[in-house]
C-alpha positions as CSV (number, residue, x, y, z in Angstrom):
1,M,0.0,0.0,0.0
2,S,2.9,2.3,0.8
3,A,4.4,1.7,-2.7
4,F,1.0,2.6,-4.3
5,R,0.8,5.8,-2.2
6,S,4.3,6.7,-3.2
7,F,3.5,6.1,-6.9
8,V,0.4,8.3,-6.7
9,V,2.4,11.1,-5.0
10,K,5.1,10.8,-7.6
11,E,2.6,11.1,-10.5
12,T,0.8,14.0,-8.8
13,R,4.1,15.9,-8.4
14,H,5.0,15.1,-12.0
15,I,1.7,16.7,-13.2
16,L,2.1,19.7,-10.9
17,R,5.7,20.3,-12.2
18,D,4.5,20.2,-15.8
19,R,3.0,23.7,-15.7
20,Q,2.0,24.0,-19.4
21,T,0.0,20.7,-19.3
22,L,-1.5,21.7,-16.0
23,A,-2.6,25.1,-17.3
24,V,-4.2,23.5,-20.4
25,L,-6.1,21.0,-18.2
26,L,-7.3,23.6,-15.9
27,L,-8.3,26.2,-18.6
28,M,-10.0,23.8,-21.0
29,P,-13.2,23.3,-18.9
30,V,-13.5,27.0,-18.3
31,A,-12.9,27.8,-22.0
32,M,-15.4,25.2,-23.2
33,V,-18.1,26.5,-20.9
34,L,-17.5,30.1,-21.8
35,L,-17.1,29.4,-25.5
36,F,-20.2,27.2,-25.9
37,G,-22.2,29.2,-23.4
38,Y,-21.9,32.3,-25.5
39,A,-21.8,30.7,-29.0
40,I,-24.6,28.2,-28.7
41,R,-27.6,30.3,-29.3
42,T,-30.8,29.4,-31.2
43,D,-32.0,33.0,-31.2
44,V,-31.9,34.6,-34.7
45,E,-30.9,38.2,-34.7
46,D,-29.6,40.7,-37.2
47,V,-31.5,39.2,-40.2
48,R,-30.5,41.2,-43.2
49,V,-33.6,42.1,-45.3
50,L,-33.6,43.4,-48.9
51,V,-36.9,45.0,-50.1
52,V,-37.9,45.0,-53.7
53,D,-40.3,48.0,-54.1
54,A,-40.9,49.3,-57.6
55,A,-43.8,51.6,-56.7
56,R,-42.5,53.1,-53.4
57,D,-45.9,54.4,-52.6
58,A,-47.1,55.4,-49.1
59,R,-48.2,51.8,-48.2
60,S,-45.0,50.1,-49.3
61,T,-42.8,52.7,-47.7
62,D,-44.7,52.3,-44.4
63,L,-44.2,48.5,-44.5
64,T,-40.5,49.0,-45.3
65,R,-40.2,51.3,-42.3
66,A,-42.0,48.7,-40.1
67,L,-39.4,46.1,-41.2
68,A,-36.5,48.4,-40.5
69,S,-37.8,49.3,-37.0
70,T,-37.9,45.6,-35.9
71,H,-35.1,44.6,-33.5
72,A,-34.3,41.2,-35.1
73,L,-34.3,42.6,-38.7
74,R,-31.9,44.9,-40.4
75,L,-32.8,46.6,-43.7
76,V,-29.8,46.4,-46.1
77,G,-31.5,48.1,-49.0
78,V,-34.5,48.9,-51.1
79,V,-34.2,48.1,-54.8
80,G,-36.6,48.5,-57.7
81,G,-36.1,45.3,-59.6
82,V,-36.4,41.6,-59.0
83,P,-33.1,40.8,-60.9
84,Q,-31.2,42.3,-58.0
85,V,-32.4,39.7,-55.5
86,E,-30.4,36.7,-56.8
87,P,-27.0,38.4,-56.8
88,A,-27.6,39.8,-53.3
89,L,-28.5,36.3,-51.9
90,R,-25.6,34.6,-53.7
91,A,-23.0,37.1,-52.5
92,G,-24.3,36.9,-48.9
93,E,-25.3,40.5,-48.8
94,A,-28.9,39.7,-47.7
95,D,-30.5,36.8,-45.8
96,V,-34.1,37.5,-46.9
97,A,-35.7,39.4,-49.7
98,L,-39.3,40.8,-49.5
99,L,-40.8,41.4,-53.0
100,L,-43.7,43.8,-53.1
101,P,-45.9,44.1,-56.3
102,S,-45.9,47.4,-58.2
103,D,-49.6,47.9,-57.4
104,F,-49.2,46.9,-53.7
105,A,-51.2,49.9,-52.4
106,R,-54.2,49.2,-54.7
107,R,-54.3,45.5,-53.9
108,F,-54.0,46.2,-50.2
109,A,-57.0,48.5,-50.3
110,R,-58.9,45.7,-52.0
111,G,-57.7,43.1,-49.6
112,T,-56.0,41.0,-52.2
113,A,-52.4,42.0,-51.7
114,E,-49.8,39.3,-51.9
115,V,-46.0,39.5,-51.2
116,L,-43.2,37.1,-51.9
117,I,-40.5,36.2,-49.3
118,V,-37.3,34.8,-50.8
119,S,-34.6,33.5,-48.4
120,D,-31.1,32.1,-48.6
121,G,-31.6,28.4,-47.8
122,A,-27.9,27.6,-47.5
123,N,-28.4,27.7,-43.7
124,A,-31.8,26.0,-43.6
125,N,-32.6,26.5,-39.9
126,Y,-31.6,30.1,-39.9
127,A,-33.5,30.8,-43.2
128,A,-36.7,29.3,-41.9
129,T,-36.6,31.4,-38.7
130,A,-35.7,34.5,-40.6
131,E,-38.5,33.9,-43.1
132,S,-40.9,33.5,-40.2
133,Y,-39.8,36.8,-38.6
134,V,-40.4,38.7,-41.9
135,R,-43.8,37.1,-42.3
136,T,-44.8,38.0,-38.8
137,V,-43.9,41.6,-39.3
138,V,-45.8,41.8,-42.5
139,Q,-48.9,40.2,-41.0
140,Q,-48.8,42.5,-37.9
141,W,-48.4,45.6,-40.1
142,A,-51.3,44.4,-42.3
143,A,-53.5,43.8,-39.2
144,Q,-52.7,47.3,-37.9
145,N,-53.4,49.1,-41.2
146,G,-56.2,47.0,-42.5
147,G,-58.9,47.2,-39.9
148,G,-57.8,44.5,-37.6
149,A,-57.6,41.4,-39.9
150,P,-54.5,40.5,-42.0
151,V,-55.2,41.4,-45.6
152,V,-51.8,40.4,-47.1
153,R,-51.0,36.9,-48.2
154,T,-47.4,35.8,-48.1
155,A,-45.8,33.3,-50.4
156,T,-42.3,31.9,-49.7
157,R,-39.5,30.6,-51.8
158,M,-36.2,29.1,-50.5
159,R,-33.2,29.5,-52.7
160,F,-30.1,27.2,-52.9
161,N,-31.7,24.6,-50.6
162,P,-35.4,24.4,-51.4
163,T,-35.9,21.1,-49.6
164,L,-34.4,22.5,-46.4
165,A,-32.2,19.4,-46.1
166,S,-30.0,19.7,-43.0
167,Q,-27.1,17.8,-44.6
168,N,-26.7,20.6,-47.1
169,L,-25.8,22.8,-44.1
170,F,-23.7,20.4,-42.0
171,V,-21.8,18.3,-44.6
172,P,-19.9,21.2,-46.1
173,G,-18.9,22.3,-42.6
174,L,-17.8,18.8,-41.7
175,L,-15.2,19.1,-44.5
176,A,-13.5,21.9,-42.6
177,F,-13.6,19.9,-39.3
178,V,-12.1,16.8,-40.9
179,L,-9.3,18.8,-42.6
180,T,-8.5,20.5,-39.3
181,L,-8.4,17.2,-37.5
182,V,-6.1,15.6,-40.0
183,S,-3.9,18.5,-40.7
184,A,-3.4,20.5,-37.5
185,L,-4.0,17.9,-34.8
186,M,-2.0,15.1,-36.4
187,T,0.9,17.4,-37.3
188,A,1.1,18.9,-33.9
189,I,1.2,15.5,-32.2
190,S,3.7,14.1,-34.8
191,I,6.3,16.8,-34.3
192,A,5.8,16.8,-30.6
193,K,6.3,13.1,-30.5
194,E,9.8,13.5,-32.1
195,K,10.8,15.8,-29.4
196,E,9.4,13.8,-26.6
197,T,11.0,10.5,-27.7
198,G,14.3,12.1,-28.4
199,T,14.4,11.3,-32.1
200,M,14.3,15.0,-33.0
201,E,17.9,15.3,-31.9
202,V,18.8,12.5,-34.2
203,L,17.2,14.3,-37.1
204,L,19.0,17.6,-36.2
205,V,22.4,16.0,-36.4
206,S,21.5,14.6,-39.8
207,P,22.4,16.4,-43.1
208,L,18.8,17.7,-43.2
209,R,18.1,21.3,-42.4
210,P,15.4,22.3,-39.9
211,L,13.1,23.5,-42.7
212,Q,13.5,20.2,-44.6
213,I,12.6,18.3,-41.4
214,V,9.4,20.3,-41.0
215,V,8.5,19.9,-44.7
216,G,9.2,16.2,-44.5
217,K,7.0,15.8,-41.5
218,V,4.0,17.7,-42.8
219,A,4.2,16.6,-46.5
220,P,2.5,13.2,-45.9
221,Y,-0.3,15.0,-44.0
222,L,-0.7,17.4,-46.9
223,G,-1.3,14.5,-49.2
224,L,-3.5,12.7,-46.7
225,A,-5.6,15.8,-46.1
226,F,-6.1,16.4,-49.8
227,V,-7.2,12.7,-50.3
228,N,-9.6,13.2,-47.3
229,A,-11.0,16.3,-49.0
230,L,-11.7,14.3,-52.2
231,T,-13.2,11.4,-50.2
232,A,-15.4,13.7,-48.1
233,L,-16.7,15.5,-51.2
234,G,-17.4,12.1,-52.9
235,V,-19.4,10.9,-49.8
236,A,-21.3,14.2,-49.6
237,F,-22.3,14.0,-53.3
238,V,-23.0,10.2,-53.6
239,V,-24.5,9.4,-50.1
240,F,-26.1,12.6,-49.1
241,G,-26.8,14.2,-52.4
242,V,-25.1,17.5,-51.6
243,P,-24.6,19.3,-54.9
244,V,-21.5,20.9,-56.2
245,R,-23.0,23.7,-58.3
246,G,-19.8,25.7,-58.7
247,S,-16.2,25.0,-59.8
248,L,-14.8,21.8,-58.4
249,T,-11.3,23.1,-59.3
250,L,-11.8,26.3,-57.2
251,L,-13.1,24.2,-54.3
252,L,-10.0,21.9,-54.4
253,V,-7.6,24.9,-54.6
254,A,-9.4,26.5,-51.6
255,S,-9.2,23.2,-49.7
256,L,-5.4,23.0,-50.4
257,V,-4.9,26.5,-49.1
258,Y,-6.9,25.7,-46.0
259,V,-4.9,22.5,-45.4
260,L,-1.7,24.7,-45.5
261,V,-3.2,27.0,-42.9
262,S,-4.0,24.0,-40.7
263,L,-0.6,22.5,-41.1
264,A,1.1,25.8,-40.2
265,L,-1.0,26.0,-37.1
266,G,0.0,22.4,-36.2
267,V,3.7,23.3,-36.6
268,L,3.2,26.4,-34.5
269,I,1.6,24.5,-31.7
270,S,4.1,21.6,-31.8
271,S,7.1,24.0,-31.7
272,R,5.9,25.4,-28.3
273,A,4.5,22.2,-26.8
274,P,6.9,20.1,-24.7
275,D,5.1,16.8,-25.3
276,Q,2.3,15.1,-27.2
277,R,-0.2,15.5,-24.5
278,T,0.2,19.3,-24.3
279,A,0.2,19.5,-28.1
280,M,-3.0,17.5,-28.4
281,M,-4.8,19.5,-25.7
282,A,-3.6,22.8,-27.2
283,A,-4.8,21.8,-30.6
284,L,-8.2,20.7,-29.3
285,L,-8.7,23.9,-27.3
286,G,-7.2,26.3,-29.8
287,L,-8.4,24.8,-33.1
288,L,-11.1,22.1,-33.0
289,L,-13.4,23.9,-30.4
290,P,-13.4,27.2,-32.3
291,T,-14.0,25.3,-35.5
292,L,-17.1,23.8,-34.0
293,A,-18.5,26.7,-32.1
294,L,-17.3,29.9,-33.7
295,S,-16.9,29.3,-37.5
296,G,-20.7,29.2,-38.3
297,F,-20.4,25.5,-38.8
298,I,-23.4,24.8,-36.5
299,F,-24.4,28.1,-34.9
300,P,-24.9,31.2,-37.1
301,I,-22.4,34.0,-36.3
302,A,-25.2,36.5,-36.5
303,S,-26.9,34.9,-33.5
304,M,-23.8,35.4,-31.3
305,P,-23.5,38.4,-29.0
306,G,-22.2,41.5,-30.7
307,W,-18.9,41.5,-28.8
308,L,-18.2,37.9,-29.9
309,Q,-19.0,38.3,-33.6
310,P,-15.6,39.7,-34.6
311,V,-13.8,36.7,-33.0
312,P,-14.7,34.2,-35.8
313,N,-12.8,36.4,-38.2
314,V,-9.5,35.0,-36.8
315,V,-10.8,31.4,-37.1
316,P,-9.6,30.0,-40.5
317,A,-12.6,27.6,-40.7
318,T,-15.0,30.6,-40.8
319,W,-13.6,31.7,-44.2
320,Y,-13.3,28.2,-45.6
321,I,-16.8,27.2,-44.7
322,L,-18.1,30.3,-46.5
323,V,-16.1,29.2,-49.6
324,V,-17.4,25.6,-49.4
325,R,-21.0,26.6,-49.0
326,G,-20.8,29.3,-51.7
327,I,-19.3,26.9,-54.2
328,M,-21.3,23.8,-53.4
329,L,-24.8,25.3,-52.6
330,K,-24.8,28.6,-54.4
331,G,-22.6,27.9,-57.4
332,V,-20.7,31.2,-57.0
333,G,-17.1,31.6,-58.2
334,L,-14.0,33.6,-57.6
335,A,-15.7,36.9,-58.4
336,V,-17.8,36.5,-55.2
337,L,-15.4,34.5,-53.0
338,W,-12.2,36.3,-53.8
339,K,-12.1,38.0,-50.4
340,E,-12.5,34.8,-48.4
341,I,-9.8,33.0,-50.5
342,A,-7.5,36.0,-50.2
343,V,-7.9,35.9,-46.4
344,L,-7.0,32.2,-46.3
345,C,-4.0,32.8,-48.5
346,A,-2.8,35.6,-46.2
347,M,-3.3,33.4,-43.2
348,A,-1.3,30.6,-44.9
349,V,1.6,32.9,-45.6
350,V,1.7,34.5,-42.1
351,L,1.2,31.2,-40.2
352,L,3.8,29.3,-42.3
353,A,6.3,32.0,-41.6
354,A,5.5,32.1,-37.9
355,G,5.6,28.3,-37.6
356,A,8.9,28.0,-39.3
357,R,10.4,30.8,-37.2
358,S,9.0,29.4,-34.0
359,F,10.4,26.0,-34.9
360,N,13.9,27.4,-35.6
361,D,13.8,29.4,-32.4
362,R,13.0,26.3,-30.4
363,I,15.8,24.3,-32.0
364,E,18.3,27.1,-31.2
């Protein structure tokens, strides 16, 4: 029994001496509760509404004003033609479009007015709730201005995901999660393992340069992640019927850039982690959890608190998921997604440079 007690005391002291691992273990529960507590919200706020109003008479202007004054809705513009709706939805400039007929005032006076609500169905749950908000505001306005009974009928149309299939929302986001798991987590653990087992010193006295060592360690994961991207896309298309309406080449190029970003993050983590355990915990806390909670993969960024909404901009998966959903569901190309791809390229350059420098500093 005394031997067992001594063993427990020894292990406890070992953990207490490893301050980095101890800090990660103590901070992870707090970070998870805070992160998911603020990010997991089913409330829909800041719904961007585009109004198509060719007449712009007193009635239609009053209805537009009612939409703009609603807390959960944000008016992003009033246009005069239907052709402007599709580009706005594809580019992500609006979540919902309300189409008013040119003779809205006359039809409203007769009690035969009908409006059309068109929403971006790429995020099915968010779109359905946003559509319901707009419909409610229209019906309340009609009841207040039409003698107490709603006199406006609403028709709805869902773009890009008319069946509201949830797999069209989650499967593209899973691609980012899988690539992060393979690229960043496995790379961080692999390089940390070399240091922990002492084989890194053997590599350092070899003719290989530090940069060649890093490239040699991450190259297999680059190829593996690219194969995983192809496999995941194949399963999404064949099994779940998720379409690829845009350029497959652009999607693969964006996936390759995202893999480079994840690999650079893995190198950066492993260069600072003393062992595999710390590297794994840091990768889980710093990469996988933000990918799940803050990237818009599951929970819409617009539903998060205002102070938290800028944070997803530093999560690479946020930009990659926008690219994947834009190409697969909306069929948009580089003309629309250039900003997202440019951000991923900039992240890849900065993180690769930071990872290589951090690795060299650690070796020295």
